[in-house]
C-alpha positions in Angstrom: -27.0 -60.9 30.4 -25.2 -61.6 33.4 -21.8 -61.9 32.9 -18.4 -63.6 35.0 -16.1 -61.4 36.0 -12.9 -62.9 37.9 -12.4 -60.9 41.0 -8.7 -61.5 41.8 -6.8 -60.6 45.0 -4.7 -57.1 45.0 -1.4 -59.2 45.5 0.3 -56.1 47.3 2.4 -57.2 49.6 3.5 -60.2 46.8 3.9 -57.7 44.0 5.8 -55.1 46.3 8.7 -58.0 47.3 8.9 -59.1 43.5 9.4 -55.5 43.0 12.1 -55.1 45.3 14.0 -58.3 44.4 13.7 -57.4 40.7 15.8 -54.0 41.8 17.9 -55.5 43.8 18.7 -58.4 41.4 18.2 -56.2 38.1 19.6 -59.2 35.9 17.3 -62.2 37.2 13.8 -62.9 35.9 12.0 -63.7 32.8 14.3 -62.9 29.7 11.9 -64.6 26.9 8.4 -64.5 26.1 5.7 -66.9 24.7 5.5 -70.5 24.9 9.0 -71.0 25.0 9.1 -69.7 28.5 6.6 -71.8 30.2 8.9 -74.3 29.3 12.3 -73.4 30.8 10.8 -70.7 33.5 10.0 -73.3 35.8 13.0 -72.7 38.4 13.9 -69.1 37.5 16.0 -67.2 40.3 13.2 -64.7 41.7 10.8 -67.7 42.1 13.5 -69.6 44.0 14.2 -66.0 46.2 10.5 -66.3 46.7 9.8 -69.6 47.5 12.7 -69.9 50.2 10.6 -66.5 52.1 7.7 -68.8 52.5 5.6 -67.5 49.4 3.5 -70.0 48.4 2.3 -69.1 44.8 3.0 -71.3 42.1 5.4 -70.2 39.0 2.7 -69.1 36.8 1.2 -66.4 39.0 4.5 -65.5 40.0 5.4 -64.8 36.3 1.9 -63.4 35.5 2.8 -60.7 38.2 6.2 -59.9 37.1 5.1 -59.5 33.4 1.9 -57.1 34.8 4.4 -55.4 36.9 6.6 -54.3 34.0 9.8 -56.0 35.0 10.8 -58.0 32.1 15.0 -58.4 31.9 16.6 -56.7 28.8 17.8 -59.6 26.9 21.4 -58.8 25.6 22.9 -59.3 22.0 24.2 -62.8 22.1 27.3 -63.8 21.0 28.2 -66.4 18.2 28.4 -69.9 19.3 30.6 -72.2 18.2 29.0 -75.9 16.1 29.9 -78.8 17.0 29.9 -81.3 20.0 32.2 -81.1 22.8 33.5 -83.4 25.2 32.7 -82.4 29.2 35.9 -82.0 31.5 35.8 -84.6 34.0 37.2 -84.1 37.5 36.5 -85.8 40.8 33.4 -84.8 42.7 35.2 -82.7 45.7 36.0 -79.5 47.1 39.5 -78.8 46.0 39.7 -81.0 43.2 40.3 -78.4 40.9 40.6 -74.5 41.1 40.2 -72.3 37.7 41.6 -68.5 37.4 41.1 -65.9 35.1 41.0 -62.3 35.1 38.2 -59.6 34.4 38.7 -56.0 33.5 36.9 -53.0 34.2 37.3 -49.2 35.2 36.7 -46.8 37.6 34.4 -43.4 37.4 37.5 -41.6 36.5 38.1 -43.8 33.8 41.2 -45.4 35.4 41.7 -49.5 34.2 41.4 -52.5 37.3 41.5 -55.7 37.0 40.1 -58.5 39.1 41.6 -61.9 39.6 39.0 -64.8 40.2 39.7 -68.1 41.8 36.5 -70.5 41.5 36.4 -74.0 42.9 35.6 -75.7 39.4 33.5 -78.9 41.5 31.2 -76.4 43.9 31.1 -73.2 42.2 32.3 -71.5 44.7 33.7 -68.0 44.3 37.2 -68.1 46.4 38.6 -65.2 45.4 37.9 -62.0 43.7 40.8 -59.9 44.0 40.6 -56.3 42.8 43.4 -54.1 42.0 45.2 -51.8 39.5 47.8 -54.1 38.7 48.4 -57.9 39.3 51.5 -59.6 38.8 52.8 -62.9 38.6 54.0 -62.5 42.3 51.0 -60.8 43.6 49.2 -64.0 42.1 51.5 -66.4 44.0 51.0 -64.6 47.1 46.9 -65.0 46.9 46.9 -68.3 46.2 49.3 -68.9 49.0 46.9 -67.3 51.1 44.2 -69.0 49.6 45.4 -72.7 50.5 46.2 -71.9 53.8 42.8 -71.1 54.5 41.2 -73.8 52.3 43.9 -76.7 51.4 46.0 -77.8 48.6 44.1 -78.2 45.2 44.5 -81.3 43.2 44.8 -79.0 40.0 44.7 -75.3 38.7 43.6 -74.0 35.8 44.3 -70.7 33.3 44.9 -69.3 29.9 48.6 -68.6 29.0 48.4 -64.7 30.4 52.3 -63.5 30.7 51.5 -63.2 34.4 50.4 -66.3 34.8 53.1 -68.2 33.0 55.8 -66.4 34.3 58.8 -67.4 36.4 57.1 -66.4 39.6 54.3 -68.7 38.8 56.1 -71.5 38.0 58.8 -71.5 40.8 55.7 -71.5 42.8 54.1 -74.5 41.7 57.5 -76.6 41.8 57.8 -75.2 45.4 54.2 -76.4 46.3 54.3 -79.6 44.2 50.7 -78.3 42.7 49.7 -79.1 39.0 49.5 -76.4 36.8 47.5 -76.8 33.6 47.2 -74.2 30.6 44.4 -74.7 28.4 45.1 -74.3 24.4 45.5 -70.7 23.1 42.4 -69.0 21.7 40.3 -72.2 23.8 38.7 -70.1 26.6 36.0 -72.7 26.4 38.0 -75.1 27.9 38.6 -73.1 31.1 34.6 -72.8 31.2 34.0 -72.7 34.5 35.5 -69.6 35.6 34.6 -67.9 32.2 30.9 -69.0 33.2 31.9 -67.2 36.7 33.2 -64.3 34.8 29.9 -63.8 32.5 27.8 -63.1 35.8 29.9 -61.0 37.6 29.9 -59.1 34.3 26.2 -59.1 33.9 25.0 -58.5 37.3 27.6 -56.8 39.3 30.4 -54.8 36.8 27.9 -53.7 34.0 25.5 -52.4 36.8 28.0 -50.6 39.2 29.8 -47.3 38.7 32.9 -47.8 41.0 34.3 -44.8 42.5 37.6 -45.4 43.4 39.9 -48.9 44.5 38.5 -48.8 48.0 34.6 -48.9 47.1 35.3 -51.4 44.4 36.9 -54.0 47.1 34.4 -53.3 49.3 31.3 -54.1 46.3 33.0 -57.0 45.0 33.4 -58.7 48.5 29.8 -58.3 49.3 28.9 -59.3 45.8 31.1 -62.3 46.0 29.7 -63.6 49.6 26.0 -63.1 48.0 26.9 -65.4 45.2 28.5 -67.9 47.7 25.6 -68.0 50.4 22.5 -66.3 48.8 22.3 -66.9 44.5 20.7 -69.7 43.4 22.7 -71.6 41.3 21.4 -73.3 38.2 24.1 -76.0 37.7 23.4 -77.1 41.3 20.0 -77.5 41.2 19.3 -74.0 42.0 21.4 -74.7 45.1 24.0 -71.9 46.6 27.4 -73.0 45.8 28.0 -72.7 50.0 25.0 -75.3 50.3 26.2 -77.6 47.8 29.6 -77.7 49.0 28.2 -78.8 52.4 26.1 -81.5 51.4 29.2 -82.8 49.2 31.2 -82.9 52.1 28.7 -84.5 53.8 28.3 -87.3 51.1 32.0 -87.8 50.9 32.6 -88.3 54.9 29.8 -90.3 55.3 31.0 -93.5 53.5 34.5 -93.4 55.4 31.8 -93.3 58.6 30.8 -96.3 57.2 34.0 -98.0 56.5 34.7 -97.3 60.4 31.7 -99.5 61.2 32.1 -102.3 58.8 28.9 -101.0 56.7 28.8 -101.1 53.2 30.1 -98.4 51.2 28.3 -96.4 48.8 28.8 -97.2 45.2 28.9 -93.0 43.9 28.3 -89.7 45.1 26.3 -87.0 43.4 28.0 -84.6 41.2 27.1 -81.2 39.3 26.5 -81.4 36.1 29.8 -82.0 33.6 31.5 -83.7 36.8 32.2 -87.2 37.0 33.4 -89.4 39.9 36.2 -90.4 38.6 38.8 -91.1 40.8 41.7 -90.3 38.6 42.3 -86.5 37.1 41.6 -86.3 33.7 43.4 -83.4 32.4 41.4 -80.4 31.1 41.0 -79.8 27.3 
């Protein structure tokens, strides 16, 4: 009896490149298995990165090779989630509409603790600043925000928790001097500062848990490189797998286009696209 035996191409180059990407970005991949995966893994990040490089293979073939190479991501233990519905926090769909601040902590190889001040644009999801140091006071936060505003412009609102550095006289005086609205979330409600909390989770999972930091100089170099990669290379699922920098350019172009039409007496667009959880309201709605 003659039976057909499938003859598949060795896919040597594709397998090698997939292993390289998986080693470079060890938290990218397919942490689930079975039928559920087929429904949710259509736009996984490794597939998006390969497509950027011109790979024409479909998602099913990429996933098959991924599993054959034994590259499955280890799933971390999930935290308990609150039950109930939450209303989305609405902001104007433009860069600098609102920034979020928070600290994330880690330690050097010798056990000394350090912290990172993260600043995120809630609309474009860009990491505006990731500043590591062994100590960051309220005055230091005010200086870093002043330097950031000089480079990027003034935000419409800043959101943070009630940490002592962020409720200090230095911050309160800075807000009054610069005429910036600062919104403090309710105590014990980090979900009201969800954008920067999500960013902290990505930083923890993809960088802090994967890196042994030798000293402060090494930490600053590594974190700066990761933040640049996050803004310009890493596909962001909330932005339809575009990078934050790419989405910011698209949004700026969309905002500028109606202004150009107004100058030529053309009809203005009714609405501009906004990311998930963001609404094109002209007035701010307070967070929390």
